[in-house]
N, C-alpha and C positions, 0 to 999 in steps of 0.2 A: 402533792397527790393529784391535783386537778389536771396536771400536764400528763400524767401517766395513767389516768383512769380507764382509758379505752382498752388497755390490755387485761383488765380484770373482768371477772364474770358478773352476771346479772345481780346476784345476791350481794356481792361486794360493792358494786356501784350503788345499789339501793341503800346501803348503809353509809357510804363514804363520799359519793360524788357531790361536788359543789361546795364542800366545806372549806372555808379559809379561816384558820384560827387567828385570833387576835393576839396582841402582846400578852394577854392574860393566860394564854396556854390552856384554854378550856377544852374539855373532852366533848361535851355536848354543844351543839350549835347555839349561839346566843340569840336572844330576841332583841332586835333593835327597835325599841319603842320610842321613836322620834319622828316628828313631822318634818323637820328640816335639818340642814347640815351647814356647818360653818366652813367658810373658805379662808385660805391663807392670805388672799389679797383680792382687790377688785378685779384685777386681770384674770385671776383664776376663776372667779365667779363668772365673768363674762365668757371665758373659754368653755366652762361647763355648760352654761345655758345655750351657747351657740352650737354645741356638739363637737367643737374642735378638740376638747379634752374629755376623756371618759371619766365617770365618777358619779357620786351621789349628788342630787340636786334637791329633790323634794319627794317625800314618801308616797305621793300619789302615783309616781311612776319609777322611782328608784329607791329601793330599800334592800339592805344586805340580806336580811332573813328571807324575804320574798325571792330575791335573786338566787339564793341557795336552793330553794325549792324548785324554781324554774330550771336551774342547771341540772339538778338531779333528775327531774322528770323528763327533760329533753334527752338526757343520756339513756334513760330506760326505754323511751319510745324510739330512739334512733333519729331524733330530729336535730336540726342545727339551732333552733330557737324555740323558746317557750315563753308565753305571756300568761301570767297568773291573773285571775279575775275574781270578782267578789262572789260569783256563783256560777254554776254550770250554764244557766240561762244567759247570764251576761257574757259568757264565753262565746255562745252561739251568736248573740246580738253583736258583739264587738267584731266577730269574724265577718258577718254580713255587712255591717256598716263600713268596714275597712275595705272590703273587696268588691262590693256591688254598688251600683248607682241606679238612678231612676231609669226605668225602661228595661232593666235586666230581668232575667227569669231564672227561677230555681226549679229543678226537678227533684222531688223528695220522695223517699219511701213513705207510704201511707201508714206504715207501722212504726210510728215514732211517739215519743212522750207527748201526752195531750197538750201540755203547755207550749211545747215547740210548735205544734200545729196552730195554736192560738197566736203565737208570736208571728208566724208567717202570714196567717190569714188576716189578723186584726191590726197589726202594727207595721210590718214590712210592706203590706199592701198600701198603706197610707203614703208610703214613700215612692210608690210606683213600681214596686218589685213584686212580680206575680209568682205564684207557685202552682205547680201541677203535681198531683200525687199519683204514684204508681205502686203496684205490688212489688215488694222488695226483692222477690225471687224471680221476676219475669224480665229478663234482659231485653226481650223484644219490646215490652211496654216502656221500659226506660228509654230505649233508642227512639221509639216513635214519639215520645213526649218532648224530645229535645228540639228546640227552635233555634233560629239564627241568633236570637238574643239570649239564649241560655248560657249562663256563666258558671253555674255551680250545681253539682249533684250532691245530695245530702242523704245519709242514712245512719241508723243505728243497727249494729249487728253484733250480737243477737238483739232482737227488738224487745221493747217493753210493751206489754208483758208476755207476749206469745212466743218469745225466743225464736222468731223467724230469722233466717240468715240471708244476707246479701253476699254475692260472690265478689269479693273486693278486687281480685285481680281482673276479672272480666269487666267490672264497672270502671276500674281505672283505665283499662285499655279503651273502653267506649268513651269515657270522659276526655281523655287526651286526644283521641282521634277527632273529637268535635270541639276542641279548644276550650274545654271546661275544666274546672277544678273538682276533685273528689274530696268531700269532707266526711269523715267517719267519726261518729260518736262511739268511743271505746269504753264507755262507762262500765258495762257489764263484765267485760273481760279484763280490763287493765292491761298494761304491757306484759304482765306475767303470762297471760294466756293468749294474747293476740297483739301483733304489732303491724297495724295497717300500713304504716309508711314503707315497711319492707315489702308489702304486697302491691305497692304502687299508688296508694292514697297520697294526696298532697297535704292534707291537714287532719289532725286528730283533735277531737274535743273531749274534755273530761269534766264531769261533775266531781270535783275532789271531795265533795260532801259524802260521797258513797264509799267505795272500797279504799280509795287512797287514804282517807281518814281511818275508817275501819271500826270506829266506836261511836259514831253518831254525835260528835262533839261540835264540829264547826261547819260552816257553809263556805264553799269556794269553788272555783272552776279553773280551767286551763286550756290554752290553745297551743298545739305543738306543730311545727312544720319547718319550712326553710327560712333562711335569713331575710329574704326579700318580702315574702307574703306575710310571715308572722313577725319576724324580727324588726321589720320596718313598718309595714302597713297596719297590722293589728296592734303593734306596740304604739304607733302613732295615734290610733283611735283611743287606746287606753290612756295615753298621756293627756289627751284633750278632754275626753268625755268622763274619765275617772271612775270606771267600774272596778275599783282597786281592791285587791286582797289585803287584808290586814296582816301586819307582821306576826301577831300572835297566832292567827289561823295558819299562816305559812309554816310556823314552827310546829304546830300540831300535825300538819300534813307531812312534814319532814319525818317526824317520829312514826307516822303511819307507814311511810315508804320503807322504813327499816324492816318492818315485819310483813310487808305486802306479799312476798313470795310464799311464806309459810301460811299466811291466812288464806290466800286464794286456793292453795292446794287443799287445805282443810275444808273450806266452803264447798269446793267442787266435789270432793269425795263424799261429804255428807249429803249434798243435794242429789248426787247420782243415786245413792242408796235410797233416799227418800222418794225420788221419782219412780224408781223401780217398785218400791213398796206400794205407792199410791195406785199404780196400775192394777194392783190386785184387790183393791178395796171396793166393796159394794157402794153404790151411789156415785162413784167417780166415772164419768163418761169418757173423759180423755185427759191425758197428761201431756203437757208441753215441756220438753226438756231435750236439748240437742244431744245429750249423751245416750238417749234411748234409741235403740234400733228402729223403733216405731216412728221416730221423728223423721219427716220427709227429707230433711237436709242433714241427716246424721253424717253422711260421708263427707259433705262439704265442711261440716264442723271439725271432723277429724283432720281434714286437709289444711284448713287455715287457722285453726286454734290449737293451743297446746294443752287444752283442758276444756271442760264444758261449763264451768261457772257455777254460781250459787243460787240462781233463780229458777224456781219451779212454778209453773202455772197449771191449773187444772179446772176442768168444767165439772160441776156437780149437777146431778139431776134435781129438778125442782126450781131452777132459775134463781132469781134474786132472794126469794124467801129462804130457800135452802142454803144459799151461800152466806147470807147474814146469820142464819141459825148456826152454821158451822163456825163462823168467826166468833160469834158471841159465846159459844160453848167452850171455846179454848180458855185455858187459865194461865198457861206459861207464855205463850206467844204474845208478842206486843202488837196491838192493833194500831198500826201506823203505816203511812205510805212510803216512808223512807226505806232505803235498802243499803246493803253493804255493811251492816252493823254486826258486831259480835253477838248481839241478841237477835234471835229469829223474829222476823216481822211478818205480818199477814195483813192483806188488804183486799178490798173489793174494787177492782180497777174501774168498773163502769160508773161508780158513784164517787170515786176519789181521784186518782191520777188522770182519768179520762172523762171525768164528770162534766167538764166544760164543753165537751164535744156534743154535737147534736146526736140524737138516736141514729140518724142515717150515717153520720160519720163513724160512729162506733160500730155499726153493723158492717160498714165497708171495711173497717180495720179488723173485723173478726172478734170484737170484744163483746161477748154476750153477757146477759145478766147473771148467768150461773158461774162466771169465771172468778176464780180466786188465785191470787198471786202470793207466793211465799218466797222471802229472801232468807235462805237457810243460814243460821248463825253458827256459833261455835259451842253450843251446849251439847250435852250427850245426845246422840241421835235417838236413843231409846226414849228419852224424855220428850223429844219433839214428836215422835211417832205416837206416844201414848196420849199426848195432848190433842193431836189431830184425830186419833181414834175416838176420843170422847166427843169431839166436835162432830165427826161423821155419824156417830150413833146417837147423838143427842136429840 
């Protein structure tokens, strides 16, 4: 199957890619819960450790279940290599450690996950790697921020939580013209709705914790790209530093990939209806959702995405007090900062996902005190709306 998988469609690859049945003839992928592997001889052990012979060595960096997940996600993203990691944040860290060195410079969208900003500012800065932040949608600002020592452009598109978009094709052209890599966090869309590598990006980052899992069960991440930058450099970082995905988590993510297409279509359809409905509600000042014609980058979303995703954000009148009152008055929605779950979640970004940023940094990113983010789940849409209506009128 693995040799013929390229001729099959996306849904088939999401179910079948990467699986190698053992002599037991199992239908579902097995979980290899082992820390180490036995060799047939001392010579074979030496050949494995030296890289002369492929095969399992130690589960920090070689495990059959993890490898199946990596192979399947690489197929779906259109990459030659995938490295699975312990979390989405460790995927970003491993990428930066593998591909950057002291004195290098990152240009990043300012509209990124708050913890990513903290990683760049507080930890990569200690290693002598500087970061400049620019508006995600202003190509001129991206270009002006590039220095001779710039090695990497980084963005989320759509962004968290305002669903701002970066033009991947334009940024890829800019990056490659200045000898830089373009790294795209594809967490919100997944390869179902967006494939950045096909648009010119060099590396795709995932928090597998979100939609790839789909039910809020496990934490994990992934880096997808070419054989040299990801298959050798990022893999080498993982082998030594050890931000390793557990085999059990990899197995859960494999099960998630099997239904990813169906779930993303359902999340997107419900979120689009909910965003349209929210635009009509009293007390809602503005709704942020790429599927709305009122979104300033609606046409770009139509061009580079195959759907608009499951994340809706909106500003309520009355600031933090009103936003907290809305959240606290809901009864069905889960108050949690996670997303990509079958259960709808609601959060206040200014005091959760972006709470570690300074007020000035939040203001620059456009994250106000009245902003609420919803990750639309798979419940009946009418029940989600009724719950929010109670919150809005409470």
